[in-house]
MARZA-146164 format. One record per residue (C-alpha): x, y, z; residue in three letters. Coordinates in steps of 0.05 Angstrom, whole numbers. Last residue first. Layout:
// residues N
      c1      c2      c3  res
       X       Y       Z  ALA
...
***
This chain:
// residues 414
      c1      c2      c3  res
    -121     248     310  ALA
    -173     197     335  LEU
    -231     227     295  PHE
    -187     241     235  ARG
    -153     173     234  GLU
    -219     137     244  ALA
    -256     177     190  LEU
    -202     168     138  ALA
    -195      93     151  VAL
    -271      84     150  TRP
    -276     122      84  TYR
    -220      82      53  ALA
    -258      18      72  SER
    -322      42      40  GLY
    -289      67     -24  ILE
    -246       5     -35  ALA
    -303     -43     -16  ILE
    -353      -5     -59  ASN
    -326     -34    -123  ALA
    -351    -101     -98  ASP
    -423     -82    -114  ASP
    -468    -121     -66  PHE
    -516    -170    -100  ASP
    -592    -170    -106  TYR
    -631    -218    -151  GLY
    -672    -250     -95  PRO
    -693    -180     -72  ASN
    -685    -159       1  HIS
    -644    -100     -24  VAL
    -667     -65     -87  MET
    -640     -83    -155  CYS
    -571     -60    -177  ALA
    -569     -92    -245  GLY
    -548    -165    -246  PRO
    -475    -187    -245  ARG
    -422    -200    -298  PRO
    -351    -209    -271  GLU
    -299    -155    -256  ASP
    -346    -116    -212  SER
    -376     -51    -238  SER
    -449     -66    -240  GLY
    -493     -77    -301  ALA
    -524      -9    -298  GLY
    -598       6    -311  ALA
    -616     -13    -239  PRO
    -574      44    -208  VAL
    -513      29    -166  GLY
    -496       8     -95  ASN
    -492      79     -68  GLY
    -461      87       1  ILE
    -506     108      58  LEU
    -491     141     125  LEU
    -509     128     197  TYR
    -485     179     248  SER
    -462     184     320  GLY
    -480     202     391  ALA
    -480     142     438  VAL
    -538     111     476  GLN
    -597     127     430  GLU
    -550     119     371  LEU
    -539      47     390  MET
    -614      35     389  PHE
    -620      67     319  ALA
    -568      17     295  PHE
    -630     -27     294  ASP
    -648      -3     224  GLU
    -716      13     194  SER
    -742      30     125  GLY
    -783      93     113  SER
    -721     130      91  LEU
    -704     204     101  ALA
    -679     241      41  PRO
    -605     259      31  GLY
    -572     322      57  ASP
    -500     329      34  LEU
    -503     281     -24  THR
    -430     267     -40  VAL
    -396     245    -104  GLN
    -391     313    -138  GLU
    -368     343     -72  ALA
    -303     304     -71  GLY
    -288     231     -57  VAL
    -246     231       7  LEU
    -248     304      29  ASP
    -323     308      19  LEU
    -334     243      55  GLY
    -294     264     116  VAL
    -333     329     116  GLN
    -399     291     118  ARG
    -376     248     176  ALA
    -359     310     217  PHE
    -425     344     201  ASP
    -460     278     218  THR
    -424     276     285  GLU
    -444     347     301  ALA
    -516     338     278  LYS
    -531     272     314  ALA
    -565     222     269  ASN
    -634     198     292  VAL
    -658     127     275  LEU
    -730     121     298  VAL
    -734      60     343  ALA
    -738     -12     319  TYR
    -796     -58     337  GLY
    -851     -52     389  PRO
    -898    -111     386  ARG
    -972     -97     396  TRP
   -1016    -158     405  ASP
   -1086    -131     396  ILE
   -1149    -170     415  ARG
   -1213    -150     380  ALA
   -1284    -166     401  THR
   -1345    -170     356  VAL
   -1413    -135     354  GLY
   -1400     -88     295  LEU
   -1394     -23     335  SER
   -1351     -57     387  GLU
   -1301     -80     335  ALA
   -1296     -11     303  GLN
   -1285      22     370  ALA
   -1231     -27     392  ALA
   -1195     -21     326  ILE
   -1198      55     328  LEU
   -1172      60     399  ALA
   -1113      14     386  LYS
   -1094      49     321  ILE
   -1101     118     353  ARG
   -1055     103     412  ARG
   -1002      66     372  GLU
   -1000     119     318  LEU
    -995     176     369  LEU
    -935     143     403  VAL
    -898     137     336  ARG
    -918     209     319  VAL
    -884     231     383  GLU
    -820     193     365  ARG
    -818     222     295  ASP
    -800     186     231  LEU
    -858     137     235  ALA
    -875      65     216  ARG
    -930      14     230  VAL
    -935     -56     200  SER
   -1000     -93     214  LEU
   -1022    -165     211  GLU
   -1097    -179     213  LEU
   -1134    -240     240  THR
   -1205    -265     231  ALA
   -1246    -311     276  ARG
   -1314    -345     282  ALA
   -1320    -359     208  PRO
   -1382    -344     166  ILE
   -1391    -404     121  VAL
   -1421    -402      51  ASN
   -1358    -383      12  ASN
   -1313    -432      49  ALA
   -1246    -427      84  GLN
   -1251    -368     132  GLY
   -1204    -314     155  ALA
   -1133    -290     147  HIS
   -1114    -219     129  ILE
   -1041    -199     117  ALA
   -1000    -137     103  GLY
   -1043     -83     134  VAL
    -997     -23     126  THR
    -997      40     169  VAL
    -943      88     148  VAL
    -925     156     177  ALA
    -885     217     155  MET
    -899     287     184  GLN
    -919     350     146  LEU
    -991     326     141  PRO
    -994     323     217  ASP
   -1020     253     234  VAL
   -1092     241     255  ASN
   -1132     251     190  ARG
   -1093     221     132  SER
   -1047     175     172  VAL
   -1101     148     218  VAL
   -1154     151     164  THR
   -1128      89     128  GLN
   -1141      49     191  LEU
   -1215      57     180  ALA
   -1211      17     115  MET
   -1174     -41     148  VAL
   -1220     -39     208  ILE
   -1282     -43     165  SER
   -1254    -102     127  ALA
   -1237    -137     192  ALA
   -1306    -124     220  ALA
   -1338    -153     157  VAL
   -1293    -213     163  ILE
   -1309    -221     238  PRO
   -1383    -233     223  ASP
   -1426    -238     285  ALA
   -1475    -293     266  ALA
   -1551    -304     267  ARG
   -1564    -244     222  HIS
   -1516    -274     172  PRO
   -1564    -330     154  MET
   -1545    -353      84  ALA
   -1471    -353     101  GLY
   -1484    -401     157  HIS
   -1454    -384     224  GLY
   -1393    -364     264  GLY
   -1394    -316     321  GLN
   -1341    -261     326  GLY
   -1270    -257     351  GLU
   -1222    -210     316  ILE
   -1148    -224     328  THR
   -1103    -166     312  VAL
   -1028    -176     306  SER
    -988    -112     311  ALA
    -919     -91     289  TYR
    -875     -31     302  ASP
    -820      -1     258  SER
    -787      66     271  SER
    -766     104     210  ALA
    -697     122     183  MET
    -660     188     179  ALA
    -686     232     236  PRO
    -634     286     247  GLY
    -573     293     203  ASP
    -569     265     133  ARG
    -511     238      92  PHE
    -504     202      26  VAL
    -438     177      -3  LEU
    -436     159     -77  ARG
    -397      96     -91  GLY
    -446      66    -141  GLN
    -500     115    -162  PRO
    -560     112    -114  VAL
    -616      65    -134  GLY
    -587       9     -91  PRO
    -564      34     -22  MET
    -505       5      16  ASN
    -504      15      91  HIS
    -453      51     135  MET
    -445      56     211  ALA
    -416     106     260  PHE
    -405     112     335  ILE
    -381     169     379  ALA
    -350     175     448  ASP
    -347      99     454  CYS
    -343      53     514  PRO
    -322     -19     500  HIS
    -336     -57     565  ARG
    -394     -15     587  GLU
    -414       0     515  PHE
    -424     -72     496  LEU
    -450     -96     563  GLY
    -491    -156     543  ASP
    -554    -114     540  ALA
    -518     -71     489  MET
    -502    -131     446  MET
    -573    -157     451  ARG
    -602     -89     434  LEU
    -558     -84     372  ALA
    -577    -155     352  GLY
    -650    -135     348  GLY
    -671    -197     309  GLY
    -708    -160     254  GLY
    -653    -163     203  GLU
    -597    -134     246  GLU
    -583    -202     276  ALA
    -508    -202     290  PRO
    -463    -142     299  GLN
    -390    -134     282  PHE
    -365     -76     325  ILE
    -296     -46     312  LEU
    -274      -7     372  ASN
    -216      41     362  LEU
    -185      71     424  THR
    -140     132     428  GLY
     -81     162     393  THR
     -77     155     318  PHE
     -31     135     261  ARG
     -58      76     223  GLY
      -9      36     180  HIS
     -14     -38     197  GLU
     -73     -39     245  ALA
    -111      16     209  LEU
    -101     -18     142  THR
    -124     -85     169  ARG
    -186     -56     202  ALA
    -204     -17     140  ALA
    -207     -81      99  ALA
    -247    -113     156  LEU
    -297     -56     156  LEU
    -309     -61      82  MET
    -314    -137      84  ALA
    -367    -135     139  THR
    -408     -83     102  HIS
    -402    -124      38  GLY
    -428    -188      71  ASP
    -483    -145     102  HIS
    -505    -130      31  GLY
    -580    -136      40  CYS
    -597    -200       3  ALA
    -541    -241      33  HIS
    -576    -307      19  MET
    -613    -366      50  LEU
    -665    -413      21  GLY
    -615    -464      -3  PRO
    -544    -453      24  ARG
    -490    -447     -29  ALA
    -507    -374     -39  SER
    -483    -344    -104  ALA
    -409    -334    -117  TRP
    -413    -345    -193  ALA
    -470    -294    -198  VAL
    -538    -316    -222  GLY
    -574    -268    -175  SER
    -632    -315    -159  ALA
    -620    -328     -85  GLU
    -674    -362     -43  GLN
    -690    -314      14  ILE
    -686    -326      89  PRO
    -640    -266     101  LEU
    -567    -256     120  ALA
    -531    -232     183  ASP
    -464    -195     191  MET
    -475    -122     209  ASP
    -419     -70     211  ALA
    -404     -19     266  ARG
    -349      32     277  LEU
    -339      56     349  GLY
    -289     110     369  LEU
    -257     125     436  ARG
    -221     191     446  LYS
    -159     215     482  ALA
    -171     285     508  GLY
    -136     275     574  PRO
     -91     214     570  ALA
    -122     146     583  CYS
    -112     120     512  ALA
     -38     136     516  ASP
     -15     117     447  GLY
     -54      68     404  ARG
    -109      21     426  VAL
    -142     -29     378  LEU
    -206     -64     398  THR
    -242    -118     359  GLY
    -314    -132     379  VAL
    -351    -194     355  VAL
    -425    -210     360  GLY
    -451    -281     360  THR
    -495    -281     421  GLY
    -498    -211     449  GLY
    -422    -208     450  VAL
    -398    -278     434  GLY
    -327    -260     417  ARG
    -282    -206     446  GLU
    -220    -191     406  VAL
    -158    -150     423  ALA
    -134    -129     355  TYR
     -64    -147     329  GLY
     -76    -162     256  TRP
     -81    -237     267  ALA
    -132    -225     322  GLN
    -176    -185     274  LEU
    -170    -239     222  ARG
    -191    -295     269  GLU
    -248    -255     298  ALA
    -279    -239     231  VAL
    -276    -311     206  LEU
    -303    -336     272  ALA
    -361    -287     268  ALA
    -377    -308     196  THR
    -376    -382     213  ARG
    -419    -372     275  HIS
    -470    -324     245  GLU
    -529    -362     274  ASP
    -554    -305     317  PHE
    -594    -279     257  ALA
    -587    -320     194  LEU
    -523    -345     162  GLU
    -499    -338      90  PRO
    -442    -381      64  HIS
    -432    -362      -9  GLN
    -437    -288       8  HIS
    -384    -296      62  ILE
    -337    -325       9  ASP
    -356    -269     -39  ARG
    -337    -217      14  ARG
    -271    -251      28  LEU
    -254    -252     -46  ALA
    -270    -178     -50  ILE
    -229    -170      13  PHE
    -169    -204     -18  GLU
    -174    -158     -78  GLY
    -178     -95     -35  VAL
    -105     -76     -38  ARG
    -100     -41    -105  PRO
    -156       6     -86  THR
    -130      30     -18  MET
     -76      77     -43  ALA
    -122     111     -93  ALA
    -174     119     -38  LEU
    -122     149       8  LEU
    -103     200     -45  TYR
    -173     228     -43  ARG
    -164     248      29  GLY
    -104     223      67  SER
     -39     186      52  VAL
     -31     124      94  PRO
      23     131     147  ARG
      97     115     144  ASP
     110     186     168  THR
     162     213     120  CYS
     150     167      61  ALA
      75     176      64  ASP
      45     108      49  VAL
      24      71     -14  SER
       0       0       0  MET
***
């Protein structure tokens, strides 16, 4: 790798990216190996072992099994206890999804029904590439904590790691994470301060009525009619209860009831997904949805039981840390490759829980637009959206993403 002849440190800014690019071949191979061996939430044993072994080989103090299968690698330089010495956390996720891959790439999943459909294999490879460079050439004073998290895909791995003492044993003054984003030009960095990703809550609604013959509905209490009424009434929560300038989503994704056209069943169930970009709106949605369902059920002579399951919190990026992260991006790739204030996303991310404990920022790196064929050295599909059977991470992002982490770490711990 190219280093400054006077200081034996990686050159900074845009030059750092040029220095990193020739070195990432082994991490592209590593990423593809992880891609071929996907593991679901809290089952990332092979991936975690791979991560831990490499970190240890590069001189990191490694703690395994944090929150189940999480790994933390810590590198201390200089007097980490000196006044002003900082502690930085960088996080990557490791888990895959229960999706049958249809990407057609040579390194496609070897495990039927499982695939890395969200790019966590790429996030892990980017952070590992940065880890090696920082171990071998990094010049900083302070503590670097590299956090490899399990179970981001709905498993709440961030909460499990924190409950297991993540920040007590590995305290951080700031924490950052990066996620690839299809639909954004490959390698483009996107920043946003304030609310950046939505909360996600879930509800199962069980409507109990009285079954009967379809020809004699007056002698039954029809839960299907009640379910239909509830679905339609729920549409008014966003349109009439939420401030029009605020974002909210109420989706009924499943309805289950009945088996025959002439039988009124005794029960119907609904499955809801509820999202918001504001913590107060999130509270409002829960209150109004519960009240509306209860009122609709009573008006139609049935009962409704609601199982409300809180999911991920609103992800809120701290302004100072986002300003810092944004400047690192500008210096690395230039203003033409940076979106200074990107749109908020209605998707959810459990890094939000870490940001509730430690100030930090979550940024995006473009994974390419669908019209492109990708920029890796072998043919790959267009950059379809994550959670799609045809998805694949663009390996060209490993150089950019790892260079970004090196630049951010060295500047934060200067």
